[in-house]
C-alpha positions as CSV (number, residue, x, y, z in Angstrom):
1,M,68.2,134.7,360.7
2,A,65.3,135.8,359.3
3,R,64.9,135.0,355.4
4,I,63.2,137.4,353.2
5,E,60.7,135.9,350.4
6,R,60.5,138.3,347.4
7,S,57.2,137.7,346.0
8,S,56.5,137.3,342.2
9,E,54.1,140.0,341.9
10,P,54.4,143.7,341.9
11,K,52.8,144.7,345.2
12,S,49.3,146.5,344.8
13,P,49.2,149.6,345.7
14,P,47.6,150.7,349.1
15,S,44.1,150.2,349.5
16,E,43.5,153.8,351.3
17,R,44.5,155.8,349.1
18,R,42.2,154.0,346.2
19,L,39.6,153.9,348.5
20,M,39.6,157.5,349.8
21,A,39.1,158.3,345.8
22,L,36.4,156.6,345.1
23,V,35.4,158.3,348.4
24,L,35.9,162.0,347.3
25,A,34.9,160.9,343.8
26,I,30.7,160.1,345.1
27,I,31.6,163.0,347.5
28,M,32.0,165.7,344.9
29,L,29.6,164.3,342.8
30,I,26.8,164.6,345.5
31,A,27.5,168.0,346.2
32,S,27.6,169.0,342.0
33,L,24.1,167.6,341.9
34,L,23.3,169.6,344.3
35,A,24.6,172.8,343.6
36,W,23.0,171.7,340.6
37,W,19.3,171.5,341.9
38,F,19.8,173.7,344.8
39,G,22.5,176.9,343.1
40,S,21.2,180.1,341.9
41,G,22.4,181.5,338.9
42,S,25.9,181.3,337.5
43,T,27.4,180.6,341.2
44,G,25.5,177.7,341.2
45,E,26.1,176.3,337.6
46,F,30.0,176.9,338.2
47,V,30.6,174.6,341.2
48,A,28.1,172.1,339.7
49,A,30.2,172.0,337.0
50,A,33.2,172.0,338.9
51,C,32.6,169.3,341.7
52,G,31.0,167.5,338.9
53,R,34.3,167.5,336.9
54,I,37.0,166.2,339.6
55,G,34.3,163.4,341.1
56,L,34.6,162.0,337.1
57,V,37.9,162.7,337.3
58,M,38.7,160.8,341.0
59,G,36.2,158.9,339.3
60,A,38.1,157.0,336.9
61,L,41.6,157.2,339.0
62,W,39.2,154.8,341.1
63,L,38.6,152.5,337.9
64,A,42.6,153.0,336.5
65,W,44.4,152.8,340.3
66,P,44.9,149.2,339.4
67,S,46.6,149.5,337.1
68,L,48.8,152.3,337.9
69,K,52.5,150.8,338.8
70,R,52.1,148.6,335.6
71,P,53.2,150.3,332.2
72,A,51.2,149.6,329.3
73,K,54.2,147.0,327.2
74,W,52.2,148.2,324.1
75,L,52.4,151.6,324.4
76,P,56.0,152.6,322.7
77,A,58.0,154.5,325.6
78,S,58.2,157.3,324.0
79,A,54.6,158.4,323.1
80,P,54.0,159.8,326.3
81,V,57.3,162.3,325.4
82,I,55.5,163.2,321.9
83,G,52.6,163.9,323.4
84,V,53.5,166.4,325.7
85,I,54.9,167.8,323.0
86,A,52.4,167.5,320.9
87,L,49.9,169.5,322.9
88,V,53.1,172.1,323.7
89,V,53.3,173.1,320.6
90,L,49.0,172.3,320.5
91,A,48.7,175.7,323.4
92,A,51.7,178.2,322.0
93,Q,50.1,177.6,318.0
94,P,46.1,176.4,317.9
95,K,47.2,176.3,313.6
96,L,48.8,173.6,313.9
97,I,45.7,171.1,315.7
98,F,46.0,169.6,311.3
99,P,49.0,168.8,310.7
100,A,49.8,167.9,314.9
101,I,47.2,165.0,313.9
102,L,49.6,163.6,311.4
103,I,52.6,163.7,313.0
104,V,52.4,162.6,316.0
105,P,50.4,159.0,315.2
106,A,52.7,158.9,312.4
107,L,55.8,159.6,314.8
108,I,54.6,156.7,317.5
109,T,54.8,154.9,314.6
110,V,57.9,155.2,314.4
111,S,59.0,155.2,317.3
112,A,57.1,151.5,317.8
113,L,59.3,150.3,314.5
114,A,62.3,151.6,316.2
115,R,62.2,150.0,319.6
116,A,60.6,146.6,317.0
117,F,64.2,146.7,315.7
118,R,66.0,147.8,318.5
119,R,65.1,144.6,319.9
120,K,66.1,142.1,317.0
């Protein structure tokens, strides 16, 4: 009978995907530079800006890839939910930005305190 060994370390994401993110980031940044240098008018500026933004996001994804499978233990689980709800509210009512700046950190703090008291 074959014996299956289990590692205590979490599996790392496939390196092919991380490499693909890096290659795509480099390609998009080069395309951005080419569009900026050789583009004409507003179309060149638009393509340069779009490719540059996509390249920067893909570069950030490449940098963050090793930590994607590990949750941030210092961040309460409710923080992303609170953030998404705040973004939806701000998209519907942009005038609520000042109360949101005060309420969102307060809600995250309250959820972190509730989690701390629940563990004890």
